[in-house]
N, C-alpha and C positions, 0 to 999 in steps of 0.2 A: 504494499499500499504506499502510496505517496504521502508525504507529510510536509506541510509548510512549516518552516523553521524561520522565526523572526528573532532578531538580536534583542529587541526591546519593544516597549509599547509604541514608541514613535514609529518604528518600522511596521508594526501591526496596523497603525492608522492608515498607512499607505495602501492597505488591502481592502479599505472600505468599499463596499458595493461589488466586491469581487467574490466569485465563487471559491470556496475552499475546496481542497481535494475531497473526492468521495471516499467515505470510510468503507472499511471491509464489512462483509455481511456477518451478522451475529445471529446464530441460531437460538430462538427463544424456546428453551426446553420446559417440560413440566416441572422439573426440579427448580428452575429459576422462578416459575410462577408460584410454586409452593413457598419458596423462600420469601418472595415478595408478599404473599398472603400472611406469612408468620410475622414479617417485620411490620405490616400495616394493620394486622388484625382484621383483614378483610377476606373472610372465608366463603364468599358467595359461591354456590355450587358451580356456577358456570365457569369458574376459574379452577377449582381444586377437586371436584368430583368427576373424574374421567368417565366413568360408566354413565352417570346421570347426564352429563353433557353430551355424550354420544347419542343417548336415547331422546333427550328432551330439548336440547339446545337447537335453535334454528341453524347454528353453524356446524352441528354434528361432531363437535370437538371442543375441548376446553379452549378458553381465549384468555390472553394475558390481560391484566388490569390496564385500563387506559393510562393511569399514572405511572405504570412501569415504563411505558414508552417515553414519557417525559423524564423519568428518572434516569434513563440510559443516555440522555442528551449530553450530560456533563462528561461521561466516560467517552462517548463517541467523539465529542469535540477535542478532548485531549489526545485522541488517537490520530487526528488529522492536523493538529496544530500544536506548535510548541513555541513559546516565548522564552528564550534563554535567560533573560534578566528577571523573569517572574519568580517570586519566592513562594507565592501561594495565590490561590483563586478561590472564591466562594461564590455560591449561587445567591443572587440578589432577588430574583423573582421572575414572573412571567407577565407580560403585557396582554398577551392573547394565547389561547391554546384551544385546539379542537382535535377531536379523534374521529376522522372521517371513515375509518375502516378498522374492524377488529383484527387483532394479531392472533391467529390460530396457533395452538401449540405446534412446535417444530418449524414454524415460519422463520424466514431469515429476514432480518431488517438491517438497514444501514442509514447513515446520515447524509443528507444533502444540505449544505449550509453555506451562508455568507455572513460576513461581518457588515451590519447596517450602520453602526455608529460606534465610535470610540471617543469618549469624553473624559477629560481630567476629573479625578476624584481625589481631592486632597493633594498632598505634596508628592506622593510616590505610588499613586494607584490610578486606575482607569475603570470607568463603568462602561461595559461593552454590551451593545445590543446585537443579538444574533438572530438571523432568519434561519429557522430550523425546520427541515422536513424529514421525518422518519419514514422512509420508504419500506415497502414490503416487497420482497422478490416475487415477480410474476403477478402483482396486483396492480390494477389500474389506479386505485385511490391509495394514498399514503395512510399509515397508521396514526400519525400525528403531524400537525403543523403548529408551530409555536414561535412567538417572539420571546426569546429567552434572555434574561438579563443576568450578567455576572460581573463581579469585581475581580480585578487582577492587581496584585501588589508587587512592586519591584523592591 
């Protein structure tokens, strides 16, 4: 996988409104879905009861939690972008998020993204607005589209 490497936040600003490299496909397993259910205490059967989902779900298989797609964005961004001067990054929030398509168990997802805005945040940090689309391999509609906001500290 290609990775964009920037020396610092000033160099990252030069990539505003440019597509970042596409991420690698990640397989969403039942184990990942179960672990997310454990972490969030969301045990709705459509996610964790494989046999019931096969029988009663309109998707005929378990589906990942929508918020699991959002949760993967931070990891997927770090897979395609590195800012060498950054000491840490934190999630700041979401301006918009939608889940147009469910992620069925064993589907593959990847991130398509771009930097929308980089603005100074104090002396040694930046607030970054990202345009993020979590694609599903072979699906017409994405799993998630989001305006994701993070802070990066040098």
